[in-house]
Backbone as CSV, one residue per row, in Angstrom:
resi,resn,N_x,N_y,N_z,CA_x,CA_y,CA_z,C_x,C_y,C_z
1,UNK,0.938,-1.111,-0.117,0.150,-0.258,0.084,0.733,1.507,0.080
2,UNK,0.398,1.927,-0.373,1.329,3.532,-0.723,-0.002,4.735,-0.156
3,UNK,0.693,5.334,0.908,-0.370,6.099,1.286,0.524,7.846,1.480
4,UNK,-0.034,8.794,1.192,0.173,10.236,1.282,0.931,10.842,2.855
5,UNK,1.784,11.805,2.673,2.230,12.460,3.786,1.611,12.413,4.595
6,UNK,-0.375,13.004,4.444,-1.139,13.312,5.508,-2.031,11.997,5.508
7,UNK,-1.583,10.871,5.242,-2.441,9.383,5.759,-3.259,9.272,4.644
8,UNK,-3.431,9.923,3.598,-4.421,9.551,2.677,-4.038,7.954,1.697
9,UNK,-5.013,7.010,1.881,-4.705,5.755,0.931,-4.496,6.138,-0.468
10,UNK,-3.348,5.742,-1.049,-3.332,6.203,-2.561,-3.451,4.879,-3.326
11,UNK,-2.929,3.659,-3.072,-3.075,2.372,-3.780,-2.493,1.412,-2.842
12,UNK,-3.408,0.324,-3.284,-2.803,-1.094,-2.784,-2.777,-2.329,-3.597
13,UNK,-2.017,-3.208,-3.596,-1.514,-4.424,-4.527,-1.532,-5.532,-3.623
14,UNK,-2.188,-6.540,-4.050,-1.938,-8.003,-3.206,-1.034,-8.710,-4.508
15,UNK,-0.281,-9.612,-3.692,0.358,-10.696,-4.482,0.607,-11.705,-3.397
16,UNK,0.597,-13.022,-4.110,1.074,-14.053,-3.607,0.063,-15.261,-3.879
17,UNK,-0.085,-16.317,-3.019,-0.950,-17.212,-3.272,-1.561,-18.001,-2.096
18,UNK,-1.945,-19.316,-2.594,-2.468,-20.028,-1.375,-1.628,-20.198,-0.325
19,UNK,-0.411,-20.439,0.028,0.273,-21.114,0.886,0.694,-19.177,1.468
20,UNK,1.500,-19.780,2.755,2.132,-18.276,3.435,3.352,-17.679,2.318
21,UNK,3.330,-16.590,2.309,4.086,-15.662,1.598,4.527,-14.148,2.315
22,UNK,5.612,-13.770,2.239,6.223,-12.699,3.034,6.742,-11.834,2.105
23,UNK,6.433,-10.678,2.462,7.437,-9.394,2.110,8.681,-9.063,3.248
24,UNK,9.738,-8.823,2.574,10.715,-8.844,3.658,11.364,-7.353,3.323
25,UNK,11.457,-6.670,2.163,11.926,-5.472,2.027,11.453,-4.478,0.667
26,UNK,11.460,-3.493,1.269,11.100,-2.308,-0.148,12.121,-1.176,-0.043
27,UNK,12.415,-0.676,-1.089,13.198,0.427,-1.582,12.584,1.062,-2.454
28,UNK,13.004,2.275,-2.869,12.809,3.383,-3.892,14.185,3.179,-5.151
29,UNK,13.824,3.618,-6.099,14.924,4.500,-6.750,14.797,5.787,-7.118
30,UNK,15.633,6.567,-7.865,15.662,7.824,-8.235,14.322,8.487,-8.828
31,UNK,13.639,7.546,-9.309,12.528,7.851,-10.208,11.267,7.566,-9.066
32,UNK,11.305,7.400,-8.047,10.263,6.668,-6.834,9.461,5.628,-7.611
33,UNK,10.220,4.812,-8.250,9.612,3.313,-8.174,9.925,2.569,-7.178
34,UNK,9.245,1.468,-7.043,9.077,0.948,-5.456,9.556,-0.640,-6.188
35,UNK,10.587,-0.893,-5.303,10.848,-2.386,-5.299,10.650,-3.056,-4.213
36,UNK,9.879,-4.491,-4.390,9.719,-5.375,-2.972,10.238,-6.664,-3.319
37,UNK,10.605,-7.306,-2.448,11.214,-8.787,-2.201,10.910,-9.227,-0.885
38,UNK,10.711,-10.431,-0.946,10.123,-11.537,-0.005,10.275,-12.804,-0.672
39,UNK,9.453,-13.524,0.044,9.321,-15.079,-0.631,7.871,-15.269,-0.988
40,UNK,7.587,-16.487,-1.737,6.198,-16.930,-2.030,6.858,-18.711,-1.973
41,UNK,5.485,-19.000,-1.566,5.769,-20.651,-1.570,4.758,-21.138,-2.337
42,UNK,4.957,-21.905,-3.432,4.223,-22.818,-4.352,3.640,-21.512,-5.272
43,UNK,2.652,-21.756,-6.094,2.232,-21.051,-7.022,1.765,-19.616,-6.794
44,UNK,2.051,-18.761,-7.007,1.566,-17.149,-6.598,1.516,-16.292,-7.546
45,UNK,0.419,-15.072,-7.519,0.449,-14.152,-8.340,1.359,-13.253,-8.142
46,UNK,2.569,-12.844,-8.765,3.359,-11.965,-8.875,3.026,-10.411,-9.206
47,UNK,2.103,-10.073,-10.044,2.076,-8.856,-10.567,0.783,-8.352,-10.208
48,UNK,-0.053,-8.947,-9.567,-1.152,-8.370,-8.840,-2.587,-8.521,-9.999
49,UNK,-2.313,-9.318,-10.969,-3.606,-9.182,-12.020,-4.496,-10.269,-11.850
50,UNK,-4.683,-11.234,-10.446,-5.519,-11.974,-10.203,-5.401,-13.443,-10.798
51,UNK,-4.229,-13.829,-11.276,-3.970,-15.002,-11.943,-2.645,-15.613,-11.606
52,UNK,-2.716,-16.771,-12.020,-0.966,-17.282,-11.902,-0.343,-17.821,-13.192
53,UNK,-0.670,-17.083,-14.316,-0.472,-17.583,-15.750,0.744,-16.781,-16.088
54,UNK,1.191,-15.866,-15.452,2.512,-15.288,-15.717,3.514,-16.204,-15.657
55,UNK,5.056,-15.774,-16.294,6.182,-16.294,-15.987,6.673,-16.191,-14.885
56,UNK,7.140,-17.398,-14.343,7.386,-17.460,-12.720,6.679,-17.487,-11.629
57,UNK,5.124,-17.662,-11.871,4.043,-17.576,-11.116,3.882,-18.979,-10.514
58,UNK,4.306,-20.311,-11.398,4.011,-21.313,-10.954,5.031,-22.035,-10.632
59,UNK,5.252,-23.431,-9.637,6.579,-24.320,-9.304,6.972,-25.054,-10.394
60,UNK,6.813,-24.700,-11.219,7.455,-25.747,-12.185,9.060,-25.625,-12.326
61,UNK,9.585,-26.555,-12.656,10.982,-26.678,-12.382,11.703,-25.514,-12.983
62,UNK,12.521,-24.782,-12.227,13.443,-25.139,-11.248,12.624,-25.058,-9.837
63,UNK,11.898,-24.289,-10.048,11.227,-23.777,-8.600,10.598,-24.793,-7.781
64,UNK,10.647,-24.372,-6.504,9.386,-25.083,-5.174,9.797,-24.550,-3.706
65,UNK,9.082,-25.155,-3.164,9.348,-24.803,-1.684,9.297,-23.225,-1.260
66,UNK,10.062,-22.313,-0.607,10.095,-20.791,-1.128,10.737,-20.355,-1.690
67,UNK,10.707,-19.476,-2.419,11.646,-18.989,-3.644,11.067,-17.298,-3.316
68,UNK,12.328,-16.527,-3.910,12.547,-15.188,-3.931,11.752,-14.918,-4.857
69,UNK,10.971,-13.776,-4.796,10.323,-13.134,-5.619,10.766,-11.330,-5.584
70,UNK,10.878,-10.834,-6.545,11.451,-9.453,-6.938,10.205,-8.416,-7.798
71,UNK,9.712,-7.622,-7.349,8.534,-6.990,-8.004,9.250,-5.723,-8.228
72,UNK,8.743,-4.957,-9.249,8.819,-3.555,-9.524,7.750,-2.943,-9.726
73,UNK,7.395,-1.796,-8.784,5.948,-1.003,-9.617,6.457,0.647,-9.574
74,UNK,5.748,1.522,-10.197,5.745,2.539,-10.394,5.078,3.292,-9.021
75,UNK,5.565,4.669,-9.528,5.193,5.321,-7.961,3.656,5.361,-8.131
76,UNK,2.979,5.125,-8.830,1.441,5.436,-9.131,0.878,3.784,-8.887
77,UNK,1.657,2.824,-8.569,1.138,1.449,-8.345,1.053,0.932,-9.776
78,UNK,1.743,0.926,-10.956,1.275,0.002,-11.831,2.751,-0.731,-11.889
79,UNK,2.168,-2.253,-12.141,2.934,-3.149,-12.052,3.885,-2.924,-12.987
80,UNK,5.285,-2.969,-12.920,6.377,-2.661,-14.112,7.006,-4.213,-14.445
81,UNK,7.459,-5.403,-13.629,7.964,-6.358,-13.461,8.115,-7.289,-12.788
82,UNK,8.162,-8.330,-12.402,8.647,-9.248,-11.399,9.063,-10.448,-11.962
83,UNK,10.242,-11.158,-10.990,10.970,-11.865,-11.309,10.566,-13.170,-10.268
84,UNK,10.931,-14.390,-10.735,10.895,-15.455,-9.298,12.246,-16.070,-9.343
85,UNK,13.044,-16.296,-8.008,14.389,-16.585,-8.187,14.488,-17.596,-6.925
86,UNK,15.202,-18.858,-7.283,15.812,-19.765,-6.327,15.435,-21.234,-6.897
87,UNK,15.063,-22.118,-6.326,15.449,-23.716,-6.643,14.497,-24.422,-6.066
88,UNK,14.281,-25.903,-5.850,13.399,-26.648,-5.167,13.565,-26.967,-3.794
89,UNK,14.638,-26.015,-2.982,14.663,-25.760,-1.413,14.317,-24.469,-1.467
90,UNK,14.533,-24.137,-0.290,14.074,-22.734,0.498,15.004,-21.625,0.043
91,UNK,14.435,-20.519,-0.647,15.347,-19.180,-0.669,14.995,-18.000,-0.200
92,UNK,15.695,-17.378,0.236,14.950,-16.207,0.809,15.738,-14.820,-0.060
93,UNK,14.669,-13.944,0.042,15.081,-11.955,-0.300,15.261,-11.468,0.966
94,UNK,16.361,-11.209,1.458,15.938,-10.124,2.742,16.087,-8.592,2.527
95,UNK,16.878,-8.466,1.441,17.428,-6.681,1.518,17.396,-6.368,0.471
96,UNK,17.179,-5.210,-0.061,17.081,-4.520,-1.530,17.811,-2.848,-0.995
97,UNK,18.403,-2.642,-2.135,18.680,-1.071,-2.313,18.871,-0.865,-3.682
98,UNK,18.825,0.611,-3.818,19.411,0.740,-5.526,20.420,2.059,-5.144
99,UNK,21.101,2.336,-6.776,22.154,3.126,-6.592,21.863,4.293,-7.434
100,UNK,22.543,5.358,-7.413,22.360,6.679,-8.108,22.063,6.482,-9.791
101,UNK,22.087,5.454,-10.120,21.718,4.860,-11.548,20.833,3.974,-11.644
102,UNK,20.036,3.701,-10.478,18.789,3.044,-10.552,19.189,1.478,-10.924
103,UNK,20.191,1.043,-10.549,20.748,-0.406,-10.522,20.057,-1.054,-9.207
104,UNK,19.601,-1.883,-9.371,18.977,-2.714,-7.722,19.979,-3.875,-7.515
105,UNK,20.280,-3.836,-6.287,20.851,-4.647,-5.542,20.110,-5.660,-4.360
106,UNK,20.002,-6.979,-4.493,19.279,-7.612,-3.518,20.016,-8.721,-2.898
107,UNK,20.079,-8.914,-1.864,20.617,-9.938,-1.133,19.813,-11.060,-0.449
108,UNK,20.442,-11.775,0.178,19.566,-13.269,0.389,20.301,-14.451,0.495
109,UNK,19.810,-15.556,0.715,20.206,-16.701,0.849,19.629,-17.825,-0.414
110,UNK,20.445,-18.651,-0.824,20.020,-19.933,-2.056,20.441,-21.105,-1.273
111,UNK,19.406,-22.140,-1.033,19.824,-23.283,-0.866,19.695,-24.324,-1.619
112,UNK,21.229,-24.857,-2.075,21.470,-25.550,-3.184,21.085,-24.931,-4.547
113,UNK,20.974,-25.832,-5.577,20.953,-25.003,-6.824,19.686,-24.172,-7.192
114,UNK,20.171,-23.014,-7.855,18.801,-22.266,-7.493,19.168,-21.203,-8.793
115,UNK,17.798,-21.052,-9.831,18.015,-20.058,-10.863,18.369,-18.462,-10.148
116,UNK,19.324,-17.849,-10.444,19.602,-17.036,-9.650,19.318,-15.507,-10.348
117,UNK,19.181,-15.736,-11.813,18.711,-14.437,-12.836,17.249,-14.362,-13.171
118,UNK,16.551,-15.438,-12.511,14.622,-15.521,-13.125,14.511,-16.001,-14.508
119,UNK,15.696,-16.593,-15.160,15.391,-17.046,-16.442,14.757,-18.660,-16.493
120,UNK,14.730,-19.088,-15.377,13.771,-20.524,-15.064,14.780,-21.934,-15.714
121,UNK,16.026,-21.621,-15.376,16.930,-22.506,-15.535,18.065,-22.289,-14.624
122,UNK,19.215,-23.707,-14.417,20.089,-23.809,-13.227,21.547,-23.866,-14.023
123,UNK,21.761,-23.247,-15.197,22.879,-23.519,-16.194,23.734,-22.040,-15.930
124,UNK,23.373,-20.802,-15.458,24.424,-19.950,-15.683,25.202,-19.910,-14.421
125,UNK,26.376,-19.721,-14.729,27.356,-18.963,-13.656,27.662,-20.056,-12.534
126,UNK,27.027,-19.698,-11.446,26.970,-20.202,-10.136,25.724,-20.837,-9.328
127,UNK,24.871,-21.337,-10.515,23.515,-21.667,-10.015,23.547,-23.072,-9.922
128,UNK,24.213,-23.877,-10.514,24.473,-25.570,-10.031,25.520,-25.664,-9.196
129,UNK,25.189,-25.930,-8.019,25.672,-26.108,-6.852,26.801,-26.845,-6.731
130,UNK,27.944,-26.765,-6.363,29.285,-27.522,-6.692,30.181,-27.231,-4.918
131,UNK,31.090,-28.362,-4.884,31.660,-27.771,-3.928,32.518,-26.647,-3.843
132,UNK,32.755,-25.462,-2.999,32.540,-25.819,-1.630,31.036,-25.233,-1.079
133,UNK,30.100,-24.874,-2.005,28.890,-24.222,-1.097,27.924,-25.710,-1.045
134,UNK,27.430,-25.293,0.559,26.402,-26.374,0.890,25.140,-25.785,0.779
135,UNK,24.507,-25.843,1.861,23.170,-25.277,1.953,22.883,-23.683,2.499
136,UNK,21.929,-23.009,2.073,21.960,-21.518,2.539,23.091,-20.652,2.360
137,UNK,23.628,-20.585,0.996,24.727,-19.847,0.906,23.996,-18.294,0.460
138,UNK,24.840,-17.354,0.704,24.775,-15.914,0.850,24.818,-15.578,-0.821
139,UNK,23.836,-14.651,-1.116,23.773,-14.185,-2.660,23.336,-13.013,-2.842
140,UNK,24.097,-12.436,-3.781,24.232,-10.804,-3.994,23.897,-10.811,-5.558
141,UNK,22.752,-10.307,-5.856,22.381,-10.196,-7.103,22.316,-8.498,-7.515
142,UNK,22.677,-8.156,-8.734,22.605,-7.142,-9.216,21.609,-6.670,-10.395
143,UNK,20.759,-5.838,-10.418,20.086,-5.936,-11.810,20.086,-4.507,-12.123
144,UNK,19.942,-4.074,-13.546,19.780,-2.888,-14.077,18.546,-2.362,-13.917
145,UNK,18.062,-1.334,-14.103,16.450,-0.659,-13.936,15.824,-1.587,-14.896
146,UNK,15.865,-2.126,-16.087,15.004,-2.849,-16.872,15.108,-4.295,-16.640
147,UNK,15.487,-4.557,-15.198,15.521,-5.759,-14.872,16.359,-7.017,-15.554
148,UNK,17.514,-6.509,-15.908,18.675,-7.177,-16.644,19.521,-7.658,-15.525
149,UNK,20.131,-9.038,-15.648,21.493,-8.797,-14.745,22.466,-7.833,-15.115
150,UNK,22.848,-6.774,-14.438,23.922,-5.881,-14.659,25.081,-6.416,-14.478
151,UNK,26.150,-5.541,-15.358,27.578,-5.998,-15.014,28.127,-4.691,-14.973
152,UNK,29.333,-4.700,-14.723,30.269,-3.378,-14.672,30.738,-3.211,-13.332
153,UNK,31.023,-1.962,-12.684,31.802,-1.309,-11.532,30.739,-0.496,-11.153
154,UNK,30.831,-0.085,-9.764,30.529,0.875,-8.891,31.305,1.415,-8.116
155,UNK,31.064,2.373,-7.725,32.006,3.287,-6.537,31.201,2.559,-5.579
156,UNK,32.011,2.563,-4.284,31.469,1.918,-2.877,30.959,3.196,-2.080
157,UNK,31.712,3.967,-1.546,31.747,5.207,-0.875,33.022,6.029,-0.965
158,UNK,32.686,7.453,-1.387,34.043,8.326,-1.226,35.251,7.579,-1.762
159,UNK,35.189,7.537,-2.890,36.526,6.698,-3.486,37.221,5.898,-2.508
160,UNK,36.500,5.019,-1.539,37.048,3.829,-0.535,37.162,2.746,-1.361
161,UNK,36.607,2.285,-2.447,36.688,1.030,-3.247,35.751,0.976,-4.139
162,UNK,35.714,0.021,-4.948,35.028,-0.342,-5.998,34.860,-2.023,-6.326
163,UNK,33.346,-2.222,-6.516,32.894,-3.494,-6.409,32.845,-3.878,-8.106
164,UNK,33.380,-4.928,-8.420,33.522,-5.240,-9.800,32.783,-6.460,-9.672
165,UNK,31.734,-6.643,-10.785,30.991,-7.605,-11.235,31.334,-8.188,-12.287
166,UNK,31.837,-9.527,-12.259,32.261,-10.412,-13.299,31.267,-10.397,-14.643
167,UNK,31.920,-10.326,-15.763,31.112,-10.408,-16.984,31.043,-11.886,-17.107
168,UNK,31.545,-12.734,-16.769,31.534,-14.124,-16.925,29.998,-14.832,-16.284
169,UNK,29.795,-14.144,-15.091,28.875,-14.441,-13.744,28.464,-13.294,-13.225
170,UNK,27.978,-12.321,-13.762,27.734,-11.092,-12.900,26.716,-10.990,-11.996
171,UNK,26.214,-12.183,-11.709,24.929,-12.060,-10.923,25.143,-13.369,-9.569
172,UNK,26.583,-13.847,-9.437,26.398,-14.283,-8.050,27.203,-13.526,-6.906
173,UNK,28.189,-13.136,-6.965,29.043,-12.327,-6.003,29.794,-11.585,-6.438
174,UNK,30.659,-10.914,-5.616,31.216,-9.724,-6.147,32.953,-9.603,-5.714
175,UNK,33.992,-9.149,-6.574,35.025,-8.975,-6.014,35.448,-7.671,-6.167
176,UNK,36.463,-7.520,-4.984,36.895,-6.105,-4.920,38.004,-5.568,-5.160
177,UNK,38.098,-4.130,-5.920,39.613,-3.894,-6.230,40.080,-3.243,-5.162
178,UNK,39.609,-2.984,-4.391,40.438,-2.178,-3.189,40.746,-2.949,-2.088
179,UNK,41.844,-2.574,-1.364,42.462,-2.652,-0.324,41.822,-2.538,1.063
180,UNK,40.882,-1.751,1.126,40.207,-0.759,1.962,38.903,-1.445,2.691
181,UNK,38.859,-2.958,2.415,37.513,-3.461,2.842,38.180,-4.511,4.075
182,UNK,37.067,-4.916,4.718,37.256,-5.705,5.912,37.411,-7.322,4.869
183,UNK,36.514,-7.569,4.291,36.888,-8.708,3.568,37.102,-8.098,1.917
184,UNK,38.039,-9.101,1.626,38.111,-8.728,-0.002,37.791,-9.768,-0.592
185,UNK,36.862,-9.929,-1.702,36.591,-11.252,-2.597,37.331,-11.037,-3.697
186,UNK,38.062,-11.981,-3.936,38.156,-12.204,-5.234,38.140,-13.328,-6.113
187,UNK,38.592,-13.939,-7.304,38.423,-14.823,-7.945,38.974,-16.129,-7.371
188,UNK,40.125,-16.157,-6.639,40.536,-17.273,-5.846,39.712,-17.848,-4.626
189,UNK,39.074,-16.545,-3.820,38.267,-16.960,-2.797,36.960,-16.964,-2.767
190,UNK,36.142,-16.495,-3.804,34.874,-16.360,-3.993,34.211,-17.601,-3.224
191,UNK,33.068,-17.707,-2.628,32.298,-18.946,-2.008,33.045,-19.966,-1.157
192,UNK,33.911,-19.448,-0.427,34.592,-20.206,0.463,34.474,-19.942,2.133
193,UNK,33.453,-19.446,2.378,33.173,-18.778,3.395,31.758,-19.466,3.876
194,UNK,31.235,-20.194,3.934,29.873,-20.993,4.105,29.550,-20.672,5.609
């Protein structure tokens, strides 16, 4: 729901399905679009059109159990896009933020093999689990404002460092080119901290 500063109801949308579903985080971008993440369990309406026939709304392979949902809405309540992210085990989307270029960052956890870019398969980058990954691994996903997996670099804060998203697997974790971080993730140590 969206309310005015004076408490007037402006609009509401309902998403989810017959099972328990949760919204965990909400953020806005520079254009006042709203982003929502959380989890859905089983078949769920992700765009508030009162059906479950749109892509990602049913629990066909690779989805099942709790899956992450990510939805974008305009400031006036128009649904712009949704993605379902996850696998057959329980996966969670916990937090969102945007940057000055309206790129979207989502963090959460994936348990086992999981579709990390919303395209419905398990063959991209780090989606198909192998050693050293186990259960409930941390994920960091970066989407451009048109919900495509984003690549490139971003400045962290006041020239203290840069996060670089690898072009071969831009959606699984990040590496830092700075020595100013508490943890520096590089190609040689990604994923070794379950």
